[in-house]
C-alpha positions in Angstrom: 7.2 -9.4 -30.9 10.6 -9.4 -29.2 13.9 -9.9 -30.9 16.7 -12.1 -29.6 18.4 -9.1 -28.0 15.3 -8.2 -26.0 14.1 -5.2 -27.9 10.9 -4.9 -29.8 11.0 -5.6 -33.5 10.3 -2.9 -36.0 6.7 -3.2 -37.3 7.7 -1.7 -40.6 10.6 -4.2 -41.2 9.8 -7.5 -42.8 10.9 -10.4 -40.6 13.2 -13.1 -42.0 11.4 -16.4 -42.4 14.3 -18.6 -41.2 17.7 -18.5 -39.7 19.6 -18.6 -43.0 17.5 -15.7 -44.4 18.1 -13.8 -41.1 21.8 -14.3 -41.4 21.9 -13.0 -45.0 19.6 -10.1 -44.1 21.9 -9.1 -41.2 24.9 -9.4 -43.4 23.4 -7.2 -46.1 22.5 -4.6 -43.4 26.1 -4.5 -42.3 28.0 -5.0 -45.5 25.8 -4.0 -48.3 25.2 -6.7 -50.9 27.9 -9.1 -49.7 27.3 -12.0 -47.4 29.4 -11.6 -44.3 32.4 -14.0 -44.2 32.6 -16.8 -41.6 35.2 -14.8 -39.9 32.5 -12.4 -38.8 29.4 -14.6 -38.7 30.4 -15.4 -35.1 30.5 -11.7 -34.3 27.1 -10.6 -35.7 24.7 -8.8 -33.5 21.3 -9.4 -32.0 19.6 -12.6 -33.1 22.8 -14.3 -34.2 25.0 -13.8 -31.1 25.3 -12.0 -27.8 25.9 -8.3 -28.3 29.0 -8.3 -26.2 30.8 -10.3 -28.9 30.1 -7.8 -31.6 32.7 -6.2 -33.8 32.5 -4.6 -37.2 35.6 -4.3 -39.4 36.7 -0.6 -39.8 35.9 -0.3 -43.4 32.3 -1.4 -42.7 31.8 0.8 -39.7 30.9 3.9 -41.8 27.7 2.3 -43.1 26.9 -0.3 -40.4 23.8 0.2 -38.3 22.5 -1.6 -35.3 19.6 -3.9 -36.1 17.5 -2.6 -33.2 15.1 0.3 -33.5 17.4 2.8 -31.7 19.5 2.7 -34.9 22.9 3.2 -33.2 25.9 3.5 -35.5 28.8 1.3 -34.8 32.1 3.1 -34.4 35.7 2.4 -33.5 36.7 1.0 -30.1 37.0 3.4 -27.1 34.2 5.9 -28.0 31.6 5.6 -25.3 30.6 6.5 -21.7 29.8 4.2 -18.8 26.3 2.7 -19.0 23.8 3.3 -16.3 21.2 0.7 -15.2 18.6 3.4 -15.8 19.4 3.5 -19.5 17.8 0.1 -20.1 19.4 -0.3 -23.5 20.0 -3.9 -24.8 23.0 -2.7 -26.8 25.5 -1.9 -24.1 28.7 -3.7 -24.7 31.0 -4.7 -21.8 29.3 -2.1 -19.6 29.8 0.8 -22.1 27.0 2.9 -23.4 27.3 4.6 -26.8 27.8 8.3 -27.0 24.6 10.2 -27.6 22.3 7.4 -26.4 18.8 8.7 -26.0 19.4 11.0 -28.9 18.2 10.2 -32.4 21.5 8.6 -33.3 24.8 7.8 -31.5 27.7 5.4 -31.6 28.2 1.9 -30.1 31.5 0.8 -28.7 32.4 -2.8 -29.9 34.0 -5.3 -27.6 37.6 -4.1 -27.9 39.3 -7.2 -26.5 37.7 -9.6 -29.0 37.8 -7.0 -31.9 41.4 -6.1 -31.6 42.5 -9.7 -30.9 40.6 -10.8 -34.1 42.5 -8.2 -36.0 45.8 -9.3 -34.5 45.1 -13.0 -35.1 44.0 -12.2 -38.6 47.6 -11.0 -39.4 49.4 -14.1 -38.1 50.8 -16.4 -40.7 49.5 -19.8 -39.5 50.8 -23.4 -39.4 47.9 -25.7 -40.2 48.5 -28.9 -38.4 46.1 -31.2 -40.3 44.7 -31.2 -43.9 44.3 -33.4 -46.9 45.3 -31.0 -49.5 45.3 -32.1 -53.2 48.1 -32.1 -55.6 47.7 -30.4 -59.0 47.3 -33.7 -60.7 43.8 -34.1 -62.1 41.8 -36.8 -60.3 44.2 -37.0 -57.4 43.2 -39.9 -55.1 46.0 -40.1 -52.6 44.7 -37.4 -50.2 43.6 -40.1 -47.8 44.3 -43.7 -47.1 40.7 -44.4 -46.3 38.4 -42.9 -49.0 35.0 -42.3 -47.4 33.3 -42.4 -50.8 33.2 -46.2 -50.5 30.8 -45.8 -47.5 28.0 -44.5 -49.7 25.5 -42.1 -48.4 25.5 -41.2 -44.7 24.3 -38.1 -42.9 26.5 -35.0 -43.2 26.4 -32.0 -40.9 24.8 -29.1 -42.6 28.0 -27.1 -42.4 29.6 -29.5 -44.9 26.7 -29.4 -47.4 27.1 -27.2 -50.5 24.1 -25.0 -49.6 25.7 -23.8 -46.3 26.4 -20.0 -46.4 30.1 -20.6 -45.4 30.9 -22.0 -48.9 29.5 -18.9 -50.6 31.7 -16.7 -48.3 34.7 -18.8 -49.3 33.9 -18.4 -53.0 33.7 -14.7 -52.5 37.0 -14.6 -50.6 39.1 -16.8 -52.9 37.4 -16.3 -56.3 35.7 -13.0 -56.1 32.2 -14.4 -56.4 29.9 -11.4 -56.6 26.6 -12.7 -55.3 25.2 -13.6 -51.9 23.9 -17.0 -52.9 24.3 -19.5 -55.7 20.8 -19.1 -57.2 21.1 -20.1 -60.9 22.9 -22.4 -63.3 24.5 -19.3 -64.9 26.1 -18.4 -61.5 27.6 -21.9 -61.3 28.9 -21.8 -64.8 30.7 -18.5 -64.3 32.0 -19.5 -60.9 33.4 -22.9 -62.2 35.0 -21.1 -65.1 36.7 -18.7 -62.7 37.9 -21.5 -60.5 39.4 -23.4 -63.5 41.0 -20.2 -64.9 42.7 -19.4 -61.6 43.9 -23.0 -61.2 45.3 -23.0 -64.7 46.9 -19.6 -64.3 48.9 -20.7 -61.2 49.6 -24.3 -62.4 51.8 -26.2 -59.9 51.9 -23.1 -57.7 48.2 -23.1 -57.2 48.5 -24.8 -53.7 51.0 -22.0 -52.6 48.6 -19.4 -54.0 45.9 -20.9 -51.7 48.2 -20.7 -48.7 48.9 -17.0 -49.4 45.2 -16.3 -49.7 44.2 -17.9 -46.4 47.2 -16.6 -44.5 49.0 -19.9 -43.9 52.8 -20.2 -43.9 53.1 -24.0 -43.6 50.5 -26.6 -44.1 50.8 -30.2 -42.9 49.1 -32.5 -45.4 48.0 -36.0 -44.5 48.4 -38.1 -47.6 49.5 -41.5 -48.9 52.2 -39.7 -50.8 53.1 -36.1 -51.8 53.0 -34.9 -55.4 53.1 -31.9 -57.7 52.3 -28.6 -56.0 52.9 -29.9 -52.5 56.5 -29.2 -51.9 58.4 -28.3 -48.8 58.9 -25.9 -47.0 55.3 -24.7 -47.4 53.8 -28.2 -47.4 55.0 -30.9 -45.0 54.0 -34.6 -45.3 52.2 -36.6 -42.7 52.0 -40.3 -43.8 49.6 -43.1 -42.9 50.8 -46.1 -40.9 47.6 -48.0 -40.0 48.3 -50.5 -42.7 51.4 -51.7 -40.9 49.2 -53.0 -38.0 47.4 -55.4 -40.3 49.8 -58.0 -41.8 47.4 -60.9 -41.3 44.1 -61.5 -43.1 41.5 -58.9 -42.2 38.4 -60.6 -43.5 37.0 -61.4 -40.0 37.8 -57.9 -38.7 36.2 -56.2 -41.7 33.0 -58.2 -41.3 32.4 -56.6 -37.8 30.5 -53.6 -39.3 29.3 -52.6 -42.8 31.7 -49.6 -42.9 34.7 -51.6 -41.9 33.9 -54.2 -44.6 34.6 -51.4 -47.1 37.5 -49.7 -45.3 39.8 -52.6 -44.4 40.5 -53.5 -48.1 42.0 -50.1 -48.5 44.5 -50.8 -45.7 45.4 -54.1 -47.3 46.1 -52.3 -50.6 48.3 -49.8 -48.8 50.3 -52.5 -47.1 50.9 -54.1 -50.5 52.2 -50.8 -51.8 54.6 -50.3 -48.9 55.9 -53.9 -49.4 56.4 -53.1 -53.2 58.2 -49.9 -52.4 60.6 -51.9 -50.2 60.9 -54.7 -52.9 59.6 -57.2 -50.3 57.9 -60.0 -52.2 56.1 -61.7 -49.3 55.6 -61.2 -45.6 58.5 -62.5 -43.4 57.8 -65.6 -41.4 58.4 -64.1 -38.0 57.3 -60.9 -36.2 60.8 -59.9 -35.5 61.7 -60.1 -39.2 58.5 -58.1 -40.1 59.5 -55.3 -37.8 63.1 -55.3 -39.1 62.4 -55.6 -42.8 59.0 -53.9 -43.2 57.9 -51.6 -40.3 61.2 -49.8 -39.6 62.3 -49.4 -43.2 58.9 -48.0 -44.2 59.1 -45.4 -41.4 62.7 -44.6 -42.4 61.6 -44.1 -46.0 58.9 -41.7 -44.9 61.4 -39.8 -42.7 63.8 -39.5 -45.7 61.0 -38.0 -47.7 60.6 -35.1 -45.2 57.7 -36.7 -43.3 57.2 -34.8 -40.0 54.6 -37.1 -38.5 52.7 -40.3 -39.1 48.9 -40.7 -38.8 46.7 -43.5 -37.3 43.1 -43.4 -38.5 42.6 -46.5 -36.3 39.3 -45.2 -34.8 37.6 -45.8 -38.1 38.7 -49.5 -37.9 38.8 -50.3 -34.2 38.8 -48.9 -30.7 41.8 -46.8 -29.4 42.4 -49.0 -26.4 45.9 -50.3 -27.3 47.0 -52.6 -24.5 50.6 -53.3 -23.5 51.0 -56.8 -25.1 54.1 -58.9 -24.5 56.3 -59.4 -27.6 56.1 -63.2 -27.3 52.2 -63.1 -27.3 52.2 -61.0 -30.4 54.9 -63.1 -32.1 52.9 -66.3 -31.5 49.8 -64.8 -33.2 51.8 -63.5 -36.1 53.7 -66.8 -36.8 50.5 -68.8 -36.4 48.5 -66.9 -39.1 51.0 -65.2 -41.4 50.8 -68.2 -43.8 47.0 -68.2 -43.8 43.9 -68.5 -41.7 41.8 -66.1 -39.7 42.9 -65.0 -36.3 40.2 -64.5 -33.7 39.3 -60.9 -32.7 41.2 -61.2 -29.4 44.3 -62.6 -31.1 44.3 -60.0 -33.8 43.7 -57.2 -31.3 46.7 -58.3 -29.3 49.0 -58.2 -32.4 47.6 -54.8 -33.5 48.1 -53.4 -29.9 51.7 -54.6 -29.9 52.4 -53.2 -33.4 50.8 -49.8 -32.6 53.2 -49.3 -29.8 56.2 -50.5 -31.8 55.3 -48.2 -34.7 54.8 -45.2 -32.3 58.1 -46.0 -30.6 60.0 -46.1 -33.9 58.4 -42.9 -35.1 59.5 -41.2 -32.0 63.1 -42.5 -32.4 63.1 -41.1 -35.9 61.8 -37.7 -34.7 58.3 -38.0 -36.2 55.2 -37.1 -34.2 52.2 -39.5 -34.1 48.8 -38.2 -35.1 45.7 -39.9 -33.8 42.2 -39.5 -35.2 39.9 -38.6 -32.2 36.5 -37.4 -33.3 32.9 -38.4 -33.5 32.8 -39.5 -37.1 32.5 -40.2 -40.0 30.3 -43.0 -41.2 26.9 -44.5 -40.5 28.4 -47.3 -38.4 31.3 -45.4 -36.8 31.7 -46.2 -33.1 32.2 -42.9 -31.4 32.9 -44.4 -27.9 36.0 -46.1 -29.4 37.5 -42.6 -30.3 37.5 -41.3 -26.7 41.1 -40.0 -25.9 40.8 -41.5 -22.4 41.3 -44.9 -24.0 44.8 -43.8 -24.9 45.9 -43.1 -21.4 47.7 -46.5 -20.9 49.6 -45.7 -24.1 50.5 -42.2 -23.0 51.6 -43.6 -19.6 54.0 -46.1 -21.2 57.5 -44.9 -20.2 59.1 -46.3 -23.3 56.9 -44.0 -25.4 57.7 -40.7 -23.6 60.1 -39.7 -26.4 57.2 -40.0 -28.9 55.0 -36.9 -29.2 51.3 -37.6 -29.8 48.8 -35.2 -31.3 45.0 -35.8 -30.8 43.9 -34.7 -34.2 40.4 -33.1 -34.2 40.8 -32.5 -30.4 38.6 -35.3 -29.4 35.4 -33.6 -30.7 32.7 -34.4 -28.2 35.4 -35.6 -25.9 37.3 -32.3 -25.9 37.4 -32.2 -22.1 38.9 -35.7 -22.1 41.6 -34.5 -24.6 42.4 -31.7 -22.2 42.8 -34.2 -19.4 45.4 -36.0 -21.6 47.4 -32.8 -22.0 48.7 -33.4 -18.4 51.0 -36.0 -20.1 54.2 -34.2 -21.2 54.1 -35.5 -24.8 50.4 -35.1 -25.7 49.0 -32.2 -27.8 45.7 -31.4 -29.4 44.6 -29.5 -32.5 41.4 -27.7 -33.7 41.0 -29.5 -37.1 37.5 -30.7 -38.1 36.1 -28.7 -35.3 37.2 -25.6 -37.3 34.8 -26.7 -40.0 32.0 -28.4 -38.2 31.6 -26.4 -35.0 30.4 -22.8 -34.8 33.0 -20.3 -33.7 31.1 -19.9 -30.4 31.3 -23.6 -29.7 35.0 -23.9 -30.7 35.7 -20.8 -28.6 34.3 -22.5 -25.5 36.6 -25.5 -26.1 39.6 -23.3 -26.7 39.1 -21.4 -23.5 39.0 -24.6 -21.5 42.2 -25.8 -23.1 44.1 -22.5 -23.0 43.4 -21.9 -19.4 45.6 -24.8 -18.6 47.8 -25.8 -21.5 48.3 -23.0 -24.0 51.6 -24.6 -25.2 49.9 -27.8 -26.2 47.2 -26.4 -28.5 47.7 -26.4 -32.3 45.7 -24.7 -35.1 44.4 -27.1 -37.7 41.5 -27.1 -40.3 41.1 -30.6 -41.8 40.9 -29.0 -45.1 39.9 -31.5 -47.8 37.8 -31.8 -50.9 34.2 -32.4 -50.1 33.0 -32.6 -53.8 33.7 -31.2 -57.3 32.7 -27.7 -56.3 33.9 -27.7 -52.7 37.7 -28.2 -53.0 40.2 -28.3 -50.2 41.1 -24.6 -50.7 37.6 -23.5 -49.8 37.6 -25.7 -46.7 41.0 -24.2 -45.8 39.6 -20.7 -46.0 36.5 -21.6 -43.9 38.5 -23.5 -41.2 41.2 -20.8 -40.9 38.7 -17.9 -40.8 36.4 -19.6 -38.3 39.3 -20.6 -36.0 40.8 -17.1 -36.0 37.4 -15.8 -34.9 36.9 -18.5 -32.2 40.4 -17.9 -30.8 39.7 -14.2 -30.6 36.5 -14.9 -28.8 38.2 -17.3 -26.3 41.1 -15.0 -25.6 38.8 -12.0 -25.4 36.7 -13.7 -22.7 39.9 -14.5 -20.9 41.1 -10.9 -21.0 37.7 -9.6 -19.8 37.7 -12.2 -17.0 41.1 -11.1 -15.8 42.7 -14.5 -16.6 45.3 -13.1 -18.9 46.6 -9.7 -19.9 46.2 -8.4 -23.4 49.9 -8.9 -24.1 49.7 -12.5 -22.9 46.6 -13.1 -25.0 48.6 -12.1 -28.1 51.4 -14.4 -27.1 48.9 -17.3 -26.7 47.3 -16.5 -30.0 50.7 -16.7 -31.7 51.5 -19.9 -30.0 48.3 -21.6 -31.1 48.4 -20.3 -34.7 52.1 -21.0 -35.4 54.8 -21.3 -32.8 53.6 -24.4 -30.9 53.6 -26.3 -34.2 56.9 -24.7 -35.2 58.6 -26.0 -32.1 56.9 -29.4 -32.2 58.0 -30.2 -35.7 61.2 -28.2 -35.8 60.0 -25.9 -38.6 61.9 -22.8 -39.7 59.3 -20.1 -39.7 59.3 -16.5 -41.0 58.4 -13.4 -39.1 54.8 -14.5 -38.5 52.9 -11.4 -39.4 51.2 -10.2 -42.5 50.9 -6.5 -43.3 47.4 -7.1 -44.6 44.8 -9.8 -44.3 45.6 -12.5 -46.9 42.5 -11.8 -49.0 43.7 -8.2 -49.4 46.8 -9.3 -51.3 44.9 -9.7 -54.5 41.8 -7.5 -54.5 38.6 -9.0 -55.9 35.2 -7.4 -56.6 33.8 -8.7 -53.3 36.4 -9.2 -50.6 35.2 -10.4 -47.2 35.5 -7.9 -44.4 
């Protein structure tokens, strides 16, 4: 039997029965009893990834062994001789053959560009462009304007399901969980008690404790409103503005899909809240008055509350093709139905299109960026084609919107190349959020390399950290997304260094831009030095720290 690296498997070694078991087995071989963290899952040898991406952290090198029969030890970078084609070893890395190959035991040189870049990137204090962090208030429900719980059951990627190994690695990193898997009720009881104790110990400073643990200096959090524990300068608010596009009855629009039937009422409720905050008892009779007394004052209130950006989740409610509609056309629709009745789909779309551009224009005037959901989910009736960033090109080409900075949150997902095409526009950016959680580091690295070859100053780090259930809180998703993005970025830049596209110095500059300074400049943040003396998880030692 042949292994994934091309060498014969050891007859004396039991073969893992499935991919998950193989991953755990390899992790135990490399790191003893601990499951390797997501930061290194993308760099595991043999059946998991290509050998040329392999790197083992220094403190694990002394007991790491190659999974192949030649049993080569993994040593520090730079200890090897050039490989010869006659050697025929599947373990050569970047054209380098370990010292002592052909002897009983030797050393393997890891891929130094990826390895050293991963170490460098791991020490950068990040700015997370997109999350839904929770306050310290029990039962916090304001982390999203559109709660997906109302949609009921729909398929979730396995990476978001509790049995995924990445969650165990996050439990280990944040809470010192001492086991490789969650195998028993007793394990859960102890882990939950530990999580509660740490949260109680830190109180309202728990969210800041999380940032320190994951190595994040500033986290943008997309919420209906901020609250206890989420204070500037470490947490910066991104508000929701979709509700301002729907001043008329949404019954007909909601009926277009089963998902929208459940989502639109949440926007109606949020608009009522915004009106109450402005002490506006009823909608004005004209569109001009609606803009003057509702839209602009709402945005100004958000700006005064330290909001750095506004967010449209419009792709969950409609397509992103926002046409340039004349004001008189939109005004006629508004005045006709503001007192009651149901506009046709074409009529309401025209009003929404007009309001979208007006809201974006006002946000730009106030110095707030505009975030746009561009991804392939969620929901069983979500229309992915309507989230294609190319649909936004007419908006991005509008000269009156050139002072508004747009961010394609989630980077377009399956339309990542289309998002890259939109970066030709001077005011369009992308981030890695959601992909940081749902895509493998290898898949994300390929996207990053495509982006960074052309527009390194337009790419932002983001996680989309949110609570995915009672035992999978936002802090765990933040650790997973941060760790996996650091690894993916190291892979992308390592490939670029090896390909002669950038120098090592330039690769570090780009890494710093992606992880922190691009966002710092975009939002006008006052950032610190940017480097941590140690990895964040080393600040408070636990029994089982990730490598």
